[in-house]
N, CA, C and O atoms as CSV, one atom per row, in Angstrom:
chain,resi,resn,atom,element,x,y,z
A,1,SER,N,N,51.209,-52.348,53.141
A,1,SER,CA,C,49.983,-52.337,52.401
A,1,SER,C,C,49.467,-50.823,51.931
A,1,SER,O,O,48.967,-50.505,50.852
A,2,ASP,N,N,49.720,-50.087,52.963
A,2,ASP,CA,C,49.323,-48.725,52.610
A,2,ASP,C,C,50.214,-48.027,51.615
A,2,ASP,O,O,49.798,-47.226,50.778
A,3,SER,N,N,51.444,-48.384,51.766
A,3,SER,CA,C,52.314,-47.736,50.641
A,3,SER,C,C,51.936,-48.278,49.198
A,3,SER,O,O,51.995,-47.540,48.215
A,4,TYR,N,N,51.575,-49.508,49.128
A,4,TYR,CA,C,51.166,-50.200,47.906
A,4,TYR,C,C,50.073,-49.397,47.231
A,4,TYR,O,O,50.079,-49.019,46.060
A,5,LEU,N,N,49.012,-49.165,48.258
A,5,LEU,CA,C,47.808,-48.568,47.813
A,5,LEU,C,C,48.118,-47.053,47.388
A,5,LEU,O,O,47.608,-46.554,46.385
A,6,LEU,N,N,48.889,-46.448,48.129
A,6,LEU,CA,C,49.243,-45.086,47.729
A,6,LEU,C,C,50.084,-45.060,46.350
A,6,LEU,O,O,49.938,-44.147,45.539
A,7,THR,N,N,50.862,-45.997,46.176
A,7,THR,CA,C,51.686,-46.107,44.944
A,7,THR,C,C,50.708,-46.349,43.812
A,7,THR,O,O,50.728,-45.648,42.801
A,8,ASN,N,N,49.867,-47.328,43.983
A,8,ASN,CA,C,48.832,-47.502,42.958
A,8,ASN,C,C,47.973,-46.478,42.596
A,8,ASN,O,O,47.661,-46.298,41.419
A,9,LEU,N,N,47.490,-45.670,43.668
A,9,LEU,CA,C,46.644,-44.560,43.589
A,9,LEU,C,C,47.375,-43.436,42.826
A,9,LEU,O,O,46.774,-42.802,41.960
A,10,LEU,N,N,48.696,-43.173,43.141
A,10,LEU,CA,C,49.490,-42.266,42.365
A,10,LEU,C,C,49.648,-42.542,40.981
A,10,LEU,O,O,49.485,-41.670,40.127
A,11,SER,N,N,50.022,-43.958,40.668
A,11,SER,CA,C,50.007,-44.426,39.350
A,11,SER,C,C,48.696,-44.077,38.600
A,11,SER,O,O,48.727,-43.413,37.564
A,12,GLN,N,N,47.647,-44.497,39.096
A,12,GLN,CA,C,46.359,-44.370,38.502
A,12,GLN,C,C,46.036,-42.810,38.172
A,12,GLN,O,O,45.468,-42.476,37.133
A,13,GLU,N,N,46.430,-41.958,39.099
A,13,GLU,CA,C,46.295,-40.433,38.954
A,13,GLU,C,C,47.196,-40.097,37.804
A,13,GLU,O,O,46.700,-39.349,36.962
A,14,LYS,N,N,48.266,-40.454,37.632
A,14,LYS,CA,C,49.236,-40.115,36.595
A,14,LYS,C,C,48.553,-40.532,35.359
A,14,LYS,O,O,48.397,-39.677,34.487
A,15,ASP,N,N,48.103,-41.794,35.156
A,15,ASP,CA,C,47.463,-42.286,33.981
A,15,ASP,C,C,46.190,-41.446,33.590
A,15,ASP,O,O,45.878,-41.146,32.438
A,16,HIS,N,N,45.566,-41.145,34.636
A,16,HIS,CA,C,44.261,-40.331,34.496
A,16,HIS,C,C,44.723,-38.912,33.957
A,16,HIS,O,O,44.208,-38.425,32.950
A,17,SER,N,N,45.607,-38.347,34.595
A,17,SER,CA,C,46.165,-36.890,34.051
A,17,SER,C,C,46.558,-37.025,32.586
A,17,SER,O,O,46.125,-36.230,31.752
A,18,LYS,N,N,47.341,-37.982,32.279
A,18,LYS,CA,C,47.826,-38.197,30.890
A,18,LYS,C,C,46.544,-38.356,29.867
A,18,LYS,O,O,46.474,-37.748,28.799
A,19,GLN,N,N,45.687,-39.133,30.285
A,19,GLN,CA,C,44.406,-39.319,29.451
A,19,GLN,C,C,43.632,-37.927,29.279
A,19,GLN,O,O,43.154,-37.592,28.195
A,20,LEU,N,N,43.554,-37.208,30.343
A,20,LEU,CA,C,42.863,-35.882,30.354
A,20,LEU,C,C,43.787,-35.060,29.460
A,20,LEU,O,O,43.240,-34.418,28.564
A,21,GLN,N,N,44.976,-35.000,29.569
A,21,GLN,CA,C,45.981,-34.166,28.703
A,21,GLN,C,C,45.708,-34.449,27.195
A,21,GLN,O,O,45.728,-33.534,26.372
A,22,SER,N,N,45.444,-35.786,26.847
A,22,SER,CA,C,45.326,-36.274,25.589
A,22,SER,C,C,43.886,-35.692,25.131
A,22,SER,O,O,43.742,-35.152,24.034
A,23,LEU,N,N,42.993,-35.824,25.921
A,23,LEU,CA,C,41.718,-35.405,25.571
A,23,LEU,C,C,41.689,-33.970,25.313
A,23,LEU,O,O,40.975,-33.539,24.407
A,24,LEU,N,N,42.475,-33.114,26.102
A,24,LEU,CA,C,42.516,-31.657,25.909
A,24,LEU,C,C,43.133,-31.458,24.595
A,24,LEU,O,O,42.625,-30.626,23.845
A,25,ASP,N,N,44.211,-32.149,24.207
A,25,ASP,CA,C,44.882,-31.858,23.097
A,25,ASP,C,C,43.967,-32.190,21.924
A,25,ASP,O,O,43.826,-31.347,21.038
A,26,SER,N,N,43.297,-33.434,21.854
A,26,SER,CA,C,42.256,-33.630,20.932
A,26,SER,C,C,41.060,-32.527,20.796
A,26,SER,O,O,40.611,-32.124,19.723
A,27,SER,N,N,40.706,-32.190,21.868
A,27,SER,CA,C,39.639,-31.094,21.827
A,27,SER,C,C,40.182,-29.847,21.140
A,27,SER,O,O,39.505,-29.175,20.363
A,28,ASN,N,N,41.421,-29.580,21.465
A,28,ASN,CA,C,41.972,-28.320,20.736
A,28,ASN,C,C,42.012,-28.510,19.242
A,28,ASN,O,O,41.747,-27.608,18.448
A,29,VAL,N,N,42.334,-29.646,18.931
A,29,VAL,CA,C,42.522,-30.015,17.359
A,29,VAL,C,C,41.275,-29.943,16.864
A,29,VAL,O,O,41.147,-29.393,15.770
A,30,ALA,N,N,40.200,-30.423,17.480
A,30,ALA,CA,C,38.817,-30.406,16.998
A,30,ALA,C,C,38.350,-29.054,16.930
A,30,ALA,O,O,37.691,-28.724,15.943
A,31,LEU,N,N,38.608,-28.183,17.880
A,31,LEU,CA,C,38.222,-26.764,17.978
A,31,LEU,C,C,38.792,-25.996,16.706
A,31,LEU,O,O,38.063,-25.296,16.004
A,32,THR,N,N,40.136,-26.176,16.464
A,32,THR,CA,C,40.670,-25.638,15.347
A,32,THR,C,C,40.109,-25.841,14.068
A,32,THR,O,O,39.885,-24.922,13.281
A,33,LEU,N,N,39.816,-27.369,13.791
A,33,LEU,CA,C,39.222,-27.849,12.655
A,33,LEU,C,C,37.803,-27.316,12.435
A,33,LEU,O,O,37.402,-26.944,11.332
A,34,LEU,N,N,37.083,-27.302,13.531
A,34,LEU,CA,C,35.678,-26.660,13.472
A,34,LEU,C,C,35.818,-25.157,13.112
A,34,LEU,O,O,34.996,-24.665,12.340
A,35,ALA,N,N,36.755,-24.451,13.598
A,35,ALA,CA,C,36.833,-22.993,13.383
A,35,ALA,C,C,37.064,-22.739,11.756
A,35,ALA,O,O,36.527,-21.829,11.124
A,36,VAL,N,N,37.985,-23.740,11.203
A,36,VAL,CA,C,38.363,-23.631,9.787
A,36,VAL,C,C,37.049,-24.046,9.018
A,36,VAL,O,O,36.710,-23.417,8.016
A,37,TYR,N,N,36.395,-24.989,9.440
A,37,TYR,CA,C,34.971,-25.319,8.824
A,37,TYR,C,C,34.059,-24.196,8.708
A,37,TYR,O,O,33.416,-23.951,7.687
A,38,VAL,N,N,34.019,-23.490,9.830
A,38,VAL,CA,C,33.000,-22.441,10.028
A,38,VAL,C,C,33.474,-21.352,9.091
A,38,VAL,O,O,32.653,-20.632,8.523
A,39,SER,N,N,34.775,-21.212,8.915
A,39,SER,CA,C,35.189,-20.005,7.970
A,39,SER,C,C,34.889,-20.415,6.569
A,39,SER,O,O,34.499,-19.566,5.766
A,40,VAL,N,N,35.037,-21.591,6.243
A,40,VAL,CA,C,34.687,-21.970,5.046
A,40,VAL,C,C,33.198,-21.854,4.613
A,40,VAL,O,O,32.818,-21.416,3.527
A,41,ILE,N,N,32.395,-22.320,5.646
A,41,ILE,CA,C,30.953,-22.127,5.488
A,41,ILE,C,C,30.609,-20.785,5.316
A,41,ILE,O,O,29.729,-20.522,4.497
A,42,PHE,N,N,31.199,-19.810,6.003
A,42,PHE,CA,C,30.903,-18.242,5.781
A,42,PHE,C,C,31.329,-17.871,4.429
A,42,PHE,O,O,30.596,-17.170,3.731
A,43,SER,N,N,32.551,-18.326,3.980
A,43,SER,CA,C,32.920,-18.111,2.613
A,43,SER,C,C,31.986,-18.496,1.482
A,43,SER,O,O,31.697,-17.743,0.552
A,44,VAL,N,N,31.499,-19.845,1.658
A,44,VAL,CA,C,30.615,-20.304,0.854
A,44,VAL,C,C,29.295,-19.490,0.796
A,44,VAL,O,O,28.754,-19.209,-0.273
A,45,ALA,N,N,28.820,-19.135,1.987
A,45,ALA,CA,C,27.598,-18.416,2.113
A,45,ALA,C,C,27.693,-17.054,1.598
A,45,ALA,O,O,26.682,-16.514,1.148
A,46,GLY,N,N,28.971,-16.367,1.627
A,46,GLY,CA,C,29.188,-15.186,0.984
A,46,GLY,C,C,29.144,-15.246,-0.524
A,46,GLY,O,O,28.611,-14.363,-1.196
A,47,SER,N,N,29.726,-16.322,-1.033
A,47,SER,CA,C,29.646,-16.634,-2.531
A,47,SER,C,C,28.268,-16.800,-2.903
A,47,SER,O,O,27.838,-16.210,-3.894
A,48,LEU,N,N,27.513,-17.566,-2.190
A,48,LEU,CA,C,26.113,-17.752,-2.597
A,48,LEU,C,C,25.286,-16.452,-2.582
A,48,LEU,O,O,24.423,-16.256,-3.438
A,49,ALA,N,N,25.533,-15.637,-1.683
A,49,ALA,CA,C,24.907,-14.309,-1.594
A,49,ALA,C,C,25.221,-13.537,-2.689
A,49,ALA,O,O,24.338,-12.957,-3.321
A,50,GLY,N,N,26.576,-13.457,-3.027
A,50,GLY,CA,C,26.947,-12.787,-4.358
A,50,GLY,C,C,26.193,-13.261,-5.600
A,50,GLY,O,O,25.736,-12.497,-6.450
A,51,ALA,N,N,26.096,-14.740,-5.627
A,51,ALA,CA,C,25.598,-15.244,-6.842
A,51,ALA,C,C,23.998,-14.717,-6.935
A,51,ALA,O,O,23.450,-14.309,-7.959
A,52,ALA,N,N,23.481,-14.816,-5.790
A,52,ALA,CA,C,22.067,-14.492,-5.677
A,52,ALA,C,C,21.650,-12.939,-6.061
A,52,ALA,O,O,20.602,-12.602,-6.612
A,53,GLU,N,N,22.738,-12.068,-5.632
A,53,GLU,CA,C,22.587,-10.663,-6.069
A,53,GLU,C,C,22.750,-10.536,-7.478
A,53,GLU,O,O,22.065,-9.706,-8.075
A,54,ALA,N,N,23.743,-11.400,-8.215
A,54,ALA,CA,C,24.087,-11.291,-9.584
A,54,ALA,C,C,22.837,-11.759,-10.283
A,54,ALA,O,O,22.388,-11.094,-11.216
A,55,PHE,N,N,22.235,-12.903,-9.868
A,55,PHE,CA,C,21.013,-13.495,-10.585
A,55,PHE,C,C,19.907,-12.600,-10.351
A,55,PHE,O,O,19.057,-12.665,-11.239
A,56,HIS,N,N,19.661,-11.777,-9.417
A,56,HIS,CA,C,18.688,-10.891,-9.250
A,56,HIS,C,C,18.856,-9.776,-10.212
A,56,HIS,O,O,17.872,-9.355,-10.820
A,57,ALA,N,N,20.156,-9.215,-10.413
A,57,ALA,CA,C,20.524,-8.272,-11.433
A,57,ALA,C,C,20.203,-8.669,-12.781
A,57,ALA,O,O,19.776,-7.919,-13.659
A,58,TYR,N,N,20.454,-9.977,-12.890
A,58,TYR,CA,C,20.200,-10.580,-14.348
A,58,TYR,C,C,18.696,-10.677,-14.666
A,58,TYR,O,O,18.299,-10.464,-15.812
A,59,VAL,N,N,17.885,-10.986,-13.700
A,59,VAL,CA,C,16.486,-11.038,-13.795
A,59,VAL,C,C,15.853,-9.566,-14.034
A,59,VAL,O,O,14.894,-9.365,-14.779
A,60,VAL,N,N,16.424,-8.722,-13.409
A,60,VAL,CA,C,15.888,-7.234,-13.570
A,60,VAL,C,C,16.279,-6.837,-14.961
A,60,VAL,O,O,15.437,-6.181,-15.575
A,61,SER,N,N,17.535,-7.149,-15.637
A,61,SER,CA,C,17.914,-6.832,-16.732
A,61,SER,C,C,17.044,-7.519,-17.965
A,61,SER,O,O,16.791,-6.935,-19.019
A,62,ILE,N,N,16.671,-8.753,-17.663
A,62,ILE,CA,C,15.871,-9.504,-18.705
A,62,ILE,C,C,14.479,-8.853,-18.665
A,62,ILE,O,O,13.854,-8.685,-19.712
A,63,GLU,N,N,13.964,-8.469,-17.422
A,63,GLU,CA,C,12.616,-7.626,-17.429
A,63,GLU,C,C,12.623,-6.409,-18.124
A,63,GLU,O,O,11.622,-6.044,-18.741
A,64,GLN,N,N,13.875,-5.601,-18.078
A,64,GLN,CA,C,13.926,-4.365,-18.857
A,64,GLN,C,C,14.084,-4.692,-20.185
A,64,GLN,O,O,13.470,-4.010,-21.006
A,65,TRP,N,N,14.815,-5.640,-20.581
A,65,TRP,CA,C,14.798,-6.082,-22.015
A,65,TRP,C,C,13.499,-6.344,-22.618
A,65,TRP,O,O,13.202,-5.940,-23.742
A,66,CYS,N,N,12.760,-6.990,-21.904
A,66,CYS,CA,C,11.264,-7.474,-22.361
A,66,CYS,C,C,10.485,-6.105,-22.546
A,66,CYS,O,O,9.802,-5.897,-23.548
A,67,ASP,N,N,10.621,-5.230,-21.569
A,67,ASP,CA,C,9.959,-3.986,-21.633
A,67,ASP,C,C,10.208,-3.106,-22.863
A,67,ASP,O,O,9.355,-2.510,-23.520
A,68,TYR,N,N,11.735,-3.138,-23.082
A,68,TYR,CA,C,12.088,-2.435,-24.400
A,68,TYR,C,C,11.610,-2.977,-25.660
A,68,TYR,O,O,11.214,-2.224,-26.550
A,69,LEU,N,N,11.628,-4.425,-25.805
A,69,LEU,CA,C,11.037,-5.198,-26.866
A,69,LEU,C,C,9.488,-4.889,-27.071
A,69,LEU,O,O,8.951,-4.745,-28.169
A,70,THR,N,N,8.879,-4.814,-25.871
A,70,THR,CA,C,7.390,-4.481,-25.988
A,70,THR,C,C,7.294,-3.206,-26.484
A,70,THR,O,O,6.505,-2.989,-27.403
A,71,GLY,N,N,8.036,-2.239,-25.978
A,71,GLY,CA,C,7.967,-0.858,-26.652
A,71,GLY,C,C,8.228,-0.746,-28.085
A,71,GLY,O,O,7.479,-0.122,-28.837
A,72,LEU,N,N,9.316,-1.366,-28.475
A,72,LEU,CA,C,9.735,-1.479,-29.922
A,72,LEU,C,C,8.486,-2.182,-30.704
A,72,LEU,O,O,8.047,-1.605,-31.698
A,73,LYS,N,N,7.992,-3.227,-30.343
A,73,LYS,CA,C,6.779,-3.890,-31.009
A,73,LYS,C,C,5.577,-2.786,-31.101
A,73,LYS,O,O,4.988,-2.681,-32.177
A,74,ASN,N,N,5.217,-2.001,-30.050
A,74,ASN,CA,C,4.254,-1.183,-30.060
A,74,ASN,C,C,4.572,-0.001,-31.056
A,74,ASN,O,O,3.665,0.534,-31.694
A,75,LEU,N,N,5.904,0.395,-31.172
A,75,LEU,CA,C,6.140,1.475,-32.183
A,75,LEU,C,C,5.999,0.880,-33.610
A,75,LEU,O,O,5.354,1.488,-34.463
A,76,GLU,N,N,6.582,-0.270,-33.863
A,76,GLU,CA,C,6.339,-1.010,-35.011
A,76,GLU,C,C,4.842,-0.997,-35.474
A,76,GLU,O,O,4.474,-0.645,-36.595
A,77,ASP,N,N,4.061,-1.411,-34.504
A,77,ASP,CA,C,2.607,-1.547,-34.761
A,77,ASP,C,C,2.082,-0.130,-35.193
A,77,ASP,O,O,1.281,0.003,-36.118
A,78,GLU,N,N,2.557,0.863,-34.502
A,78,GLU,CA,C,2.151,2.186,-34.714
A,78,GLU,C,C,2.323,2.623,-36.233
A,78,GLU,O,O,1.492,3.153,-36.971
A,79,VAL,N,N,3.758,2.216,-36.515
A,79,VAL,CA,C,4.128,2.625,-38.021
A,79,VAL,C,C,3.442,1.761,-38.947
A,79,VAL,O,O,3.204,2.274,-40.040
A,80,ALA,N,N,3.068,0.575,-38.773
A,80,ALA,CA,C,2.404,-0.324,-39.600
A,80,ALA,C,C,1.008,0.203,-39.791
A,80,ALA,O,O,0.408,0.082,-40.859
A,81,TYR,N,N,0.495,0.805,-38.699
A,81,TYR,CA,C,-0.937,1.183,-38.776
A,81,TYR,C,C,-1.073,2.544,-39.719
A,81,TYR,O,O,-2.052,2.815,-40.415
A,82,VAL,N,N,0.060,3.289,-39.591
A,82,VAL,CA,C,0.129,4.570,-40.300
A,82,VAL,C,C,0.379,4.200,-41.763
A,82,VAL,O,O,-0.153,4.931,-42.599
A,83,ILE,N,N,1.118,3.164,-42.193
A,83,ILE,CA,C,1.358,2.881,-43.412
A,83,ILE,C,C,0.221,2.235,-44.036
A,83,ILE,O,O,0.278,1.891,-45.217
C-alpha cells in the first residue's frame, strides 16, 4: 500500500512538473510577444511625435505666411493711398 501511494505521488509530481514546465514555456512566449508589442508601441509613439513636430512646424509656417500677406496688404494700402 505504501509503495502504491509513493508511486502515485511520484506520478502526480511528474505530471505537476510537466504542467509547470509548460506554463513556464507559455510564459516565456507571452513575454517575448509582449516585448515585441511594446517595441511596436514605442515605434508608433515615435512616429506620432514626429508627426506632431511636423504639424507644429506647418502651423508656424502658415502663421508666418499670414503675417507676410498682412504686411503685403498694408504695403498695397499705402501705395493705393499715395496714388
